[in-house]
Structures are given as C-alpha cells and as structure tokens.
MARMI-398156 format. One record per residue: residue in three letters; residue number from 1; x, y, z of N, C-alpha, C in turn. Coordinates in Angstrom, 2 decimals, always signed. Layout:
# MARMI-398156
- aa:i:n_x:n_y:n_z:ca_x:ca_y:ca_z:c_x:c_y:c_z
- ALA:NUM:X:Y:Z:X:Y:Z:X:Y:Z .
...
# end
This chain:
# MARMI-398156
- aa:i:n_x:n_y:n_z:ca_x:ca_y:ca_z:c_x:c_y:c_z
- MET:1:-2.18:-65.76:-31.20:-0.78:-65.49:-31.47:-0.51:-64.01:-31.26 .
- LEU:2:+0.70:-63.73:-30.79:+1.22:-62.38:-30.65:+2.26:-62.19:-31.74 .
- THR:3:+2.09:-61.16:-32.56:+3.05:-60.84:-33.61:+3.73:-59.53:-33.25 .
- VAL:4:+5.06:-59.49:-33.42:+5.84:-58.31:-33.05:+6.64:-57.83:-34.26 .
- CYS:5:+6.48:-56.55:-34.58:+7.18:-55.91:-35.70:+7.83:-54.62:-35.21 .
- ALA:6:+8.73:-54.09:-36.03:+9.35:-52.79:-35.75:+10.01:-52.28:-37.02 .
- ASP:7:+10.35:-51.03:-37.02:+11.20:-50.42:-38.05:+10.72:-50.68:-39.47 .
- THR:8:+9.46:-50.38:-39.73:+8.91:-50.56:-41.07:+9.46:-49.51:-42.03 .
- HIS:9:+9.56:-48.27:-41.60:+10.12:-47.18:-42.41:+9.45:-47.08:-43.78 .
- GLY:10:+8.13:-47.15:-43.81:+7.42:-47.03:-45.07:+6.95:-45.61:-45.31 .
- SER:11:+6.66:-45.30:-46.56:+6.07:-43.99:-46.85:+4.59:-44.16:-47.20 .
- ASP:12:+4.29:-45.07:-48.13:+2.90:-45.30:-48.52:+2.39:-46.67:-48.14 .
- SER:13:+3.28:-47.62:-47.85:+2.89:-49.00:-47.62:+3.66:-49.59:-46.44 .
- ALA:14:+3.01:-50.50:-45.72:+3.67:-51.21:-44.62:+4.52:-52.36:-45.12 .
- GLU:15:+4.47:-52.61:-46.42:+5.25:-53.69:-47.04:+5.07:-55.01:-46.29 .
- LEU:16:+3.82:-55.29:-45.96:+3.49:-56.56:-45.31:+3.31:-57.61:-46.39 .
- THR:17:+4.25:-58.53:-46.45:+4.22:-59.59:-47.46:+4.43:-60.94:-46.80 .
- GLY:18:+4.04:-61.98:-47.51:+4.32:-63.35:-47.10:+3.92:-63.66:-45.67 .
- ARG:19:+4.82:-64.34:-44.97:+4.57:-64.79:-43.60:+4.31:-63.61:-42.67 .
- THR:20:+4.97:-62.48:-42.89:+4.75:-61.32:-42.02:+3.31:-60.85:-42.13 .
- ARG:21:+2.80:-60.74:-43.33:+1.40:-60.32:-43.51:+0.45:-61.33:-42.88 .
- GLU:22:+0.69:-62.61:-43.11:-0.15:-63.66:-42.52:-0.14:-63.56:-40.99 .
- ALA:23:+1.04:-63.34:-40.42:+1.16:-63.27:-38.96:+0.44:-62.05:-38.39 .
- VAL:24:+0.55:-60.91:-39.05:-0.15:-59.71:-38.59:-1.66:-59.92:-38.66 .
- GLU:25:-2.14:-60.50:-39.74:-3.58:-60.68:-39.91:-4.15:-61.78:-39.01 .
- ALA:26:-3.34:-62.77:-38.63:-3.81:-63.89:-37.81:-3.68:-63.62:-36.31 .
- ALA:27:-2.92:-62.62:-35.93:-2.60:-62.38:-34.52:-3.80:-61.86:-33.73 .
- ASP:28:-3.86:-62.28:-32.45:-4.80:-61.69:-31.50:-4.33:-60.29:-31.12 .
- LEU:29:-3.00:-60.12:-31.11:-2.39:-58.85:-30.73:-1.14:-58.65:-31.58 .
- VAL:30:-0.99:-57.44:-32.11:+0.23:-57.05:-32.83:+0.89:-55.92:-32.04 .
- LEU:31:+2.18:-56.09:-31.77:+2.98:-55.03:-31.16:+3.89:-54.47:-32.24 .
- HIS:32:+4.03:-53.14:-32.26:+4.97:-52.51:-33.20:+5.81:-51.53:-32.40 .
- ALA:33:+7.14:-51.74:-32.44:+8.07:-50.96:-31.63:+8.60:-49.71:-32.33 .
- GLY:34:+7.79:-49.11:-33.18:+8.11:-47.80:-33.72:+8.82:-47.77:-35.05 .
- ASP:35:+8.86:-46.56:-35.59:+9.36:-46.25:-36.92:+8.47:-46.82:-38.02 .
- PHE:36:+7.18:-46.47:-37.92:+6.27:-46.67:-39.05:+6.70:-45.70:-40.15 .
- THR:37:+7.07:-44.54:-39.77:+7.48:-43.35:-40.50:+6.29:-42.45:-40.83 .
- THR:38:+5.25:-42.98:-41.49:+4.10:-42.13:-41.86:+2.80:-42.65:-41.27 .
- GLY:39:+1.82:-41.76:-41.24:+0.49:-42.14:-40.78:-0.15:-43.20:-41.65 .
- ALA:40:+0.13:-43.19:-42.95:-0.43:-44.20:-43.85:+0.02:-45.60:-43.46 .
- VAL:41:+1.27:-45.73:-43.06:+1.79:-47.04:-42.65:+1.18:-47.47:-41.32 .
- LEU:42:+1.09:-46.56:-40.36:+0.42:-46.84:-39.09:-1.01:-47.28:-39.34 .
- ASP:43:-1.72:-46.56:-40.20:-3.12:-46.90:-40.50:-3.25:-48.27:-41.14 .
- GLU:44:-2.31:-48.64:-42.00:-2.36:-49.97:-42.62:-2.21:-51.06:-41.56 .
- PHE:45:-1.29:-50.86:-40.61:-1.17:-51.84:-39.52:-2.47:-51.90:-38.73 .
- ARG:46:-3.05:-50.75:-38.41:-4.30:-50.73:-37.65:-5.42:-51.44:-38.41 .
- ASP:47:-5.46:-51.28:-39.72:-6.50:-51.92:-40.53:-6.33:-53.44:-40.59 .
- ARG:48:-5.10:-53.91:-40.62:-4.83:-55.34:-40.78:-4.82:-56.11:-39.46 .
- ALA:49:-4.50:-55.45:-38.37:-4.38:-56.11:-37.07:-5.72:-56.12:-36.35 .
- GLU:50:-6.02:-57.24:-35.70:-7.21:-57.30:-34.85:-7.08:-56.30:-33.70 .
- ARG:51:-5.88:-56.25:-33.10:-5.58:-55.31:-32.02:-4.12:-54.90:-32.16 .
- LEU:52:-3.85:-53.61:-32.13:-2.50:-53.09:-32.28:-2.13:-52.25:-31.07 .
- VAL:53:-0.97:-52.54:-30.49:-0.36:-51.69:-29.47:+0.97:-51.25:-30.06 .
- ALA:54:+1.20:-49.94:-30.10:+2.39:-49.43:-30.79:+2.96:-48.23:-30.04 .
- VAL:55:+4.25:-48.00:-30.29:+4.94:-46.82:-29.80:+5.57:-46.12:-31.00 .
- HIS:56:+5.91:-44.85:-30.83:+6.57:-44.15:-31.93:+8.08:-44.34:-31.83 .
- GLY:57:+8.74:-44.15:-32.96:+10.19:-44.23:-33.02:+10.80:-42.91:-33.42 .
- ASN:58:+12.11:-42.88:-33.50:+12.81:-41.63:-33.80:+12.63:-41.17:-35.24 .
- ALA:59:+12.25:-42.06:-36.16:+12.07:-41.68:-37.57:+10.61:-41.41:-37.93 .
- ASP:60:+9.72:-41.50:-36.96:+8.31:-41.24:-37.25:+8.05:-39.74:-37.42 .
- THR:61:+7.12:-39.42:-38.31:+6.75:-38.02:-38.51:+6.13:-37.46:-37.23 .
- ALA:62:+6.08:-36.15:-37.14:+5.47:-35.51:-35.98:+4.02:-35.96:-35.81 .
- ALA:63:+3.31:-36.13:-36.92:+1.91:-36.57:-36.85:+1.79:-37.96:-36.23 .
- VAL:64:+2.70:-38.87:-36.57:+2.68:-40.21:-35.98:+3.05:-40.12:-34.50 .
- GLN:65:+4.05:-39.31:-34.18:+4.47:-39.17:-32.79:+3.35:-38.63:-31.92 .
- GLU:66:+2.51:-37.77:-32.48:+1.37:-37.24:-31.73:+0.32:-38.32:-31.45 .
- ARG:67:+0.25:-39.33:-32.31:-0.76:-40.39:-32.18:-0.33:-41.54:-31.28 .
- LEU:68:+0.98:-41.65:-31.01:+1.50:-42.80:-30.28:+2.38:-42.37:-29.11 .
- PRO:69:+2.39:-43.17:-28.04:+3.29:-42.87:-26.92:+4.72:-43.31:-27.24 .
- SER:70:+5.66:-42.89:-26.42:+7.05:-43.33:-26.58:+7.29:-44.67:-25.89 .
- ALA:71:+6.40:-45.05:-24.98:+6.50:-46.33:-24.29:+5.09:-46.84:-24.01 .
- ALA:72:+4.96:-48.16:-23.94:+3.66:-48.77:-23.66:+3.87:-50.05:-22.86 .
- THR:73:+2.85:-50.40:-22.10:+2.84:-51.65:-21.35:+1.53:-52.34:-21.65 .
- THR:74:+1.60:-53.66:-21.89:+0.40:-54.44:-22.16:+0.60:-55.84:-21.60 .
- THR:75:-0.45:-56.64:-21.63:-0.38:-58.02:-21.16:-0.86:-58.93:-22.27 .
- TYR:76:-0.16:-60.05:-22.43:-0.59:-61.09:-23.38:-0.41:-62.44:-22.71 .
- ALA:77:-1.46:-63.24:-22.68:-1.44:-64.57:-22.06:-0.89:-64.51:-20.64 .
- GLY:78:-1.25:-63.45:-19.92:-0.82:-63.29:-18.54:+0.60:-62.76:-18.36 .
- VAL:79:+1.29:-62.45:-19.45:+2.67:-61.97:-19.39:+2.68:-60.45:-19.58 .
- GLN:80:+3.32:-59.75:-18.64:+3.46:-58.30:-18.72:+4.56:-57.97:-19.73 .
- ILE:81:+4.24:-57.08:-20.69:+5.17:-56.70:-21.75:+5.34:-55.19:-21.74 .
- ALA:82:+6.59:-54.73:-21.74:+6.90:-53.31:-21.84:+7.56:-53.07:-23.20 .
- MET:83:+7.24:-51.94:-23.83:+7.75:-51.68:-25.17:+8.18:-50.23:-25.31 .
- THR:84:+9.30:-50.03:-26.00:+9.80:-48.72:-26.37:+10.61:-48.89:-27.64 .
- HIS:85:+10.80:-47.82:-28.39:+11.58:-47.94:-29.62:+13.06:-48.14:-29.30 .
- THR:86:+13.57:-47.34:-28.40:+14.97:-47.46:-27.99:+15.12:-46.84:-26.61 .
- GLU:87:+16.16:-47.23:-25.93:+16.43:-46.70:-24.60:+17.94:-46.46:-24.51 .
- PRO:88:+18.38:-45.20:-24.37:+19.82:-44.95:-24.27:+20.42:-45.77:-23.12 .
- GLY:89:+21.51:-46.46:-23.39:+22.14:-47.27:-22.36:+22.12:-48.75:-22.66 .
- GLY:90:+21.61:-49.12:-23.83:+21.67:-50.51:-24.28:+20.86:-51.49:-23.44 .
- THR:91:+21.35:-52.73:-23.36:+20.59:-53.79:-22.71:+20.39:-53.55:-21.22 .
- THR:92:+21.35:-52.91:-20.57:+21.18:-52.61:-19.15:+20.00:-51.67:-18.94 .
- ALA:93:+19.92:-50.63:-19.76:+18.82:-49.68:-19.65:+17.49:-50.33:-20.02 .
- LEU:94:+17.49:-51.20:-21.02:+16.26:-51.89:-21.40:+15.79:-52.83:-20.30 .
- SER:95:+16.72:-53.53:-19.65:+16.35:-54.40:-18.53:+15.74:-53.59:-17.40 .
- LEU:96:+16.35:-52.46:-17.08:+15.81:-51.58:-16.04:+14.43:-51.05:-16.44 .
- PHE:97:+14.29:-50.63:-17.69:+13.00:-50.17:-18.22:+11.93:-51.25:-17.97 .
- GLY:98:+12.24:-52.50:-18.28:+11.30:-53.59:-18.07:+11.01:-53.86:-16.61 .
- ARG:99:+12.04:-53.91:-15.79:+11.85:-54.17:-14.35:+11.00:-53.08:-13.71 .
- GLN:100:+11.20:-51.82:-14.10:+10.41:-50.72:-13.54:+8.93:-50.87:-13.87 .
- ARG:101:+8.62:-51.60:-14.92:+7.24:-51.79:-15.35:+6.71:-53.18:-15.01 .
- GLY:102:+7.47:-53.96:-14.27:+7.05:-55.30:-13.88:+6.93:-56.25:-15.05 .
- ALA:103:+7.72:-56.02:-16.10:+7.60:-56.80:-17.34:+8.50:-58.03:-17.33 .
- SER:104:+8.00:-59.10:-17.92:+8.80:-60.30:-18.18:+9.40:-60.26:-19.57 .
- LEU:105:+8.84:-59.40:-20.44:+9.31:-59.25:-21.81:+9.41:-57.77:-22.15 .
- VAL:106:+10.55:-57.36:-22.70:+10.73:-55.99:-23.20:+10.90:-56.07:-24.71 .
- VAL:107:+10.07:-55.32:-25.42:+10.13:-55.25:-26.89:+10.73:-53.90:-27.26 .
- THR:108:+11.69:-53.93:-28.19:+12.35:-52.72:-28.64:+12.60:-52.82:-30.14 .
- GLY:109:+12.99:-51.72:-30.73:+13.31:-51.68:-32.15:+14.63:-50.95:-32.35 .
- HIS:110:+14.68:-50.10:-33.35:+15.75:-49.15:-33.64:+16.95:-49.75:-34.38 .
- THR:111:+17.44:-50.91:-34.01:+18.67:-51.44:-34.61:+18.42:-52.18:-35.92 .
- HIS:112:+17.19:-52.58:-36.18:+16.82:-53.36:-37.37:+17.41:-54.77:-37.32 .
- ARG:113:+18.00:-55.15:-36.22:+18.65:-56.45:-36.08:+17.80:-57.35:-35.19 .
- PRO:114:+17.30:-58.48:-35.72:+16.49:-59.38:-34.89:+17.35:-60.06:-33.82 .
- THR:115:+17.00:-59.82:-32.56:+17.76:-60.39:-31.45:+16.85:-60.78:-30.30 .
- VAL:116:+17.29:-61.78:-29.55:+16.62:-62.18:-28.31:+17.71:-62.33:-27.26 .
- ASP:117:+17.52:-61.69:-26.13:+18.47:-61.79:-25.02:+17.67:-62.14:-23.77 .
- THR:118:+18.08:-63.21:-23.10:+17.39:-63.62:-21.88:+18.39:-63.59:-20.73 .
- PRO:119:+18.58:-62.42:-20.12:+19.52:-62.33:-19.00:+19.01:-63.11:-17.79 .
- ALA:120:+19.94:-63.55:-16.96:+19.58:-64.36:-15.79:+18.71:-63.59:-14.80 .
- ASN:121:+18.95:-62.31:-14.64:+18.25:-61.53:-13.62:+17.40:-60.41:-14.18 .
- GLY:122:+16.75:-60.64:-15.28:+15.95:-59.56:-15.84:+14.98:-60.09:-16.87 .
- PRO:123:+14.21:-59.18:-17.45:+13.24:-59.59:-18.45:+13.92:-60.02:-19.76 .
- THR:124:+13.22:-60.82:-20.52:+13.67:-61.19:-21.87:+13.60:-59.94:-22.73 .
- LEU:125:+14.64:-59.70:-23.52:+14.71:-58.54:-24.41:+14.55:-59.02:-25.84 .
- LEU:126:+13.54:-58.50:-26.53:+13.24:-58.91:-27.90:+13.26:-57.72:-28.83 .
- ASN:127:+14.09:-57.80:-29.85:+14.05:-56.86:-30.96:+13.68:-57.70:-32.18 .
- PRO:128:+12.49:-57.49:-32.77:+12.06:-58.33:-33.89:+12.78:-58.03:-35.19 .
- GLY:129:+13.63:-57.00:-35.22:+14.26:-56.60:-36.47:+13.26:-55.81:-37.31 .
- SER:130:+13.49:-55.79:-38.60:+12.61:-55.09:-39.54:+12.21:-56.04:-40.65 .
- HIS:131:+10.91:-56.15:-40.88:+10.43:-57.00:-41.98:+10.59:-56.30:-43.33 .
- ALA:132:+10.71:-54.97:-43.32:+10.67:-54.19:-44.56:+11.98:-53.50:-44.92 .
- GLU:133:+12.78:-53.15:-43.93:+14.04:-52.44:-44.19:+15.12:-52.96:-43.23 .
- PRO:134:+15.65:-54.16:-43.51:+16.56:-54.79:-42.55:+17.95:-54.18:-42.43 .
- ARG:135:+18.34:-53.33:-43.35:+19.63:-52.62:-43.27:+20.81:-53.54:-42.96 .
- GLY:136:+21.01:-54.53:-43.81:+22.15:-55.42:-43.67:+21.92:-56.62:-42.77 .
- HIS:137:+20.77:-56.69:-42.12:+20.42:-57.83:-41.28:+19.35:-58.65:-42.01 .
- ARG:138:+18.94:-59.75:-41.43:+17.86:-60.53:-42.01:+16.53:-59.83:-41.75 .
- ALA:139:+15.68:-59.75:-42.77:+14.32:-59.22:-42.59:+13.59:-60.17:-41.64 .
- ALA:140:+12.87:-59.62:-40.66:+12.26:-60.50:-39.66:+11.11:-59.83:-38.92 .
- HIS:141:+10.33:-60.69:-38.28:+9.32:-60.31:-37.30:+9.31:-61.44:-36.28 .
- ALA:142:+8.55:-61.28:-35.20:+8.46:-62.32:-34.17:+7.03:-62.81:-34.03 .
- GLU:143:+6.88:-64.10:-33.74:+5.59:-64.72:-33.47:+5.71:-65.45:-32.13 .
- LEU:144:+4.77:-65.19:-31.20:+4.81:-65.82:-29.88:+3.45:-66.37:-29.50 .
- TRP:145:+3.47:-67.42:-28.66:+2.26:-68.07:-28.17:+2.44:-68.47:-26.72 .
- ALA:146:+1.32:-68.68:-26.02:+1.37:-69.40:-24.75:+1.72:-70.85:-25.11 .
- PRO:147:+2.56:-71.54:-24.33:+3.06:-72.86:-24.73:+1.99:-73.89:-25.09 .
- GLY:148:+0.80:-73.84:-24.51:-0.22:-74.84:-24.79:-1.03:-74.59:-26.05 .
- HIS:149:-0.78:-73.51:-26.76:-1.57:-73.15:-27.95:-1.33:-74.15:-29.07 .
- ASP:150:-2.37:-74.44:-29.84:-2.29:-75.42:-30.94:-1.27:-75.07:-32.01 .
- ASP:151:-1.00:-73.78:-32.24:-0.10:-73.36:-33.31:+1.37:-73.33:-32.92 .
- VAL:152:+1.69:-73.64:-31.67:+3.08:-73.63:-31.23:+3.86:-74.69:-32.00 .
- PRO:153:+5.03:-74.34:-32.55:+5.85:-75.35:-33.21:+6.11:-76.54:-32.28 .
- ALA:154:+6.10:-77.74:-32.82:+6.18:-78.97:-32.03:+7.37:-78.98:-31.08 .
- ASP:155:+8.52:-78.48:-31.50:+9.70:-78.52:-30.64:+9.65:-77.52:-29.48 .
- LEU:156:+8.67:-76.65:-29.46:+8.52:-75.69:-28.36:+7.36:-76.02:-27.44 .
- ARG:157:+6.57:-77.04:-27.76:+5.35:-77.33:-27.00:+5.60:-77.77:-25.57 .
- ALA:158:+6.65:-78.51:-25.31:+6.90:-79.03:-23.97:+7.57:-78.01:-23.07 .
- ASP:159:+7.78:-76.85:-23.56:+8.50:-75.82:-22.82:+7.68:-75.34:-21.63 .
- ASP:160:+8.35:-75.04:-20.51:+7.66:-74.52:-19.33:+7.70:-73.00:-19.25 .
- ALA:161:+8.03:-72.36:-20.36:+8.08:-70.90:-20.42:+6.68:-70.30:-20.39 .
- ALA:162:+6.61:-69.02:-20.06:+5.34:-68.30:-20.09:+4.90:-68.00:-21.51 .
- LEU:163:+5.86:-67.70:-22.39:+5.61:-67.51:-23.82:+6.75:-68.17:-24.59 .
- VAL:164:+6.42:-68.73:-25.74:+7.43:-69.29:-26.64:+7.18:-68.73:-28.02 .
- GLY:165:+8.22:-68.70:-28.84:+8.01:-68.17:-30.18:+9.21:-68.31:-31.06 .
- THR:166:+9.09:-67.70:-32.23:+10.15:-67.75:-33.22:+10.32:-66.39:-33.87 .
- LEU:167:+11.54:-66.13:-34.30:+11.81:-65.04:-35.22:+11.66:-65.63:-36.61 .
- ARG:168:+10.92:-64.95:-37.49:+10.64:-65.47:-38.84:+10.95:-64.42:-39.89 .
- SER:169:+11.40:-64.90:-41.04:+11.57:-64.02:-42.20:+10.22:-63.88:-42.89 .
- PRO:170:+10.05:-62.87:-43.75:+8.81:-62.76:-44.52:+8.55:-63.99:-45.40 .
- GLU:171:+9.61:-64.73:-45.73:+9.46:-65.96:-46.52:+9.08:-67.15:-45.65 .
- GLY:172:+9.05:-66.97:-44.34:+8.65:-68.03:-43.42:+9.81:-68.79:-42.80 .
- GLU:173:+11.04:-68.46:-43.17:+12.19:-69.17:-42.60:+12.32:-68.86:-41.11 .
- ARG:174:+12.57:-69.89:-40.34:+12.76:-69.74:-38.91:+14.18:-69.26:-38.64 .
- LEU:175:+14.31:-68.10:-38.01:+15.61:-67.47:-37.79:+16.10:-67.60:-36.35 .
- GLY:176:+15.22:-67.93:-35.43:+15.60:-68.03:-34.03:+14.41:-68.39:-33.17 .
- GLU:177:+14.69:-68.71:-31.91:+13.66:-69.07:-30.95:+13.57:-68.03:-29.85 .
- ILE:178:+12.38:-67.95:-29.26:+12.13:-67.01:-28.17:+11.49:-67.80:-27.03 .
- ARG:179:+12.03:-67.63:-25.84:+11.43:-68.21:-24.64:+11.38:-67.12:-23.56 .
- VAL:180:+10.19:-66.84:-23.10:+10.02:-65.89:-22.00:+9.76:-66.73:-20.76 .
- PRO:181:+10.72:-66.79:-19.83:+10.56:-67.66:-18.67:+9.32:-67.31:-17.86 .
- GLY:182:+8.72:-68.35:-17.27:+7.59:-68.15:-16.38:+8.07:-67.64:-15.03 .
- GLU:183:+7.14:-67.18:-14.22:+7.48:-66.70:-12.88:+7.85:-67.89:-12.01 .
- ASP:184:+8.84:-67.68:-11.14:+9.25:-68.75:-10.21:+8.27:-68.90:-9.08 .
# end
C-alpha cells in the first residue's frame, strides 16, 4: 500500500492516530507533501514508515527544509509520481509540474483540503488534506494500491486504473475515491 499525508504541522508529535497511524505503519511507501513543521515530526514519520519520500513545505523550519527537497519524483507499482508542497498557479501549474516529470500522479499539500482531480489531458492531482490540522476541512490521508492487490476495496478491484485508492479520515471513514488512469 501507498499512504499519502501532508500538512501535519506538529511541534512534538506527528499526531498519527487511528486509521492514519495504521496506514503509515502498514505502507510499503509513505509520501508526505510537506509541512511537518519540526524535525521531531519528520523523524517520527521516518521511524514509523517502512520507506518515506517527503518534500518540505512553507511552514517547515529551516532545519527541516535543509533535510528535504522542495520537489521529489518516485515510482510506485510502475506509476511515476511527482510531489511538491505547492506550485504557484493552481491546478494548471501542478499539471505542468507533473507532465514535465513524466508523472501520472501529482501529490501536493498546502491547502489542507483533501481533493482528487483527474483532468482529461494531464496527471491525476491528489491533495491528501491534513490528518492532524484540517483547518475547517475533513481530517484525511490517502491510501492507494495497484488494482490487483488483496487489500483493494471490493468496489475498486475491477478497475483498469494503474492505481486505485481512497481518501480516509483518521477514524477510517471513506471520504472519496482515487483512480490514476493507466497508460493508453
């Protein structure tokens, strides 16, 4: 499983509770789109995750910014993923950011609002929201799998997407679906 988080904004703790903690600890890969805020929070994610790929955000301390890049690219289940905390210019800029990196999925943070946008001519845009500081939105993180994986929710198993997943609250409530289209 791929778990995606962002905008933790912790000082001493990553506030990993419930389903979010389970998802981070069970994941093959955890992506974090920035704003850990402190090194202690970054270190907690590194300790709990089997593998962590992360970028810094605008609210991260200078020490965290020195440890993390502003953008990263990785692959999960054969899908190219580009990640940044934010990109001036909104969804158009994020789509361009992803296309420039050959990505099918772009992960971003900053707004604290869990959203999925699948434009017709660009990469899927995923903002997992914030599991710890939702700022008026639902607390959330994202969980994704290759469609054939045993843990894929039953209603997503027949999908022909490259990756499928859900937005989840820390209490485990399903808040939305994610489909990253396969290559044509």
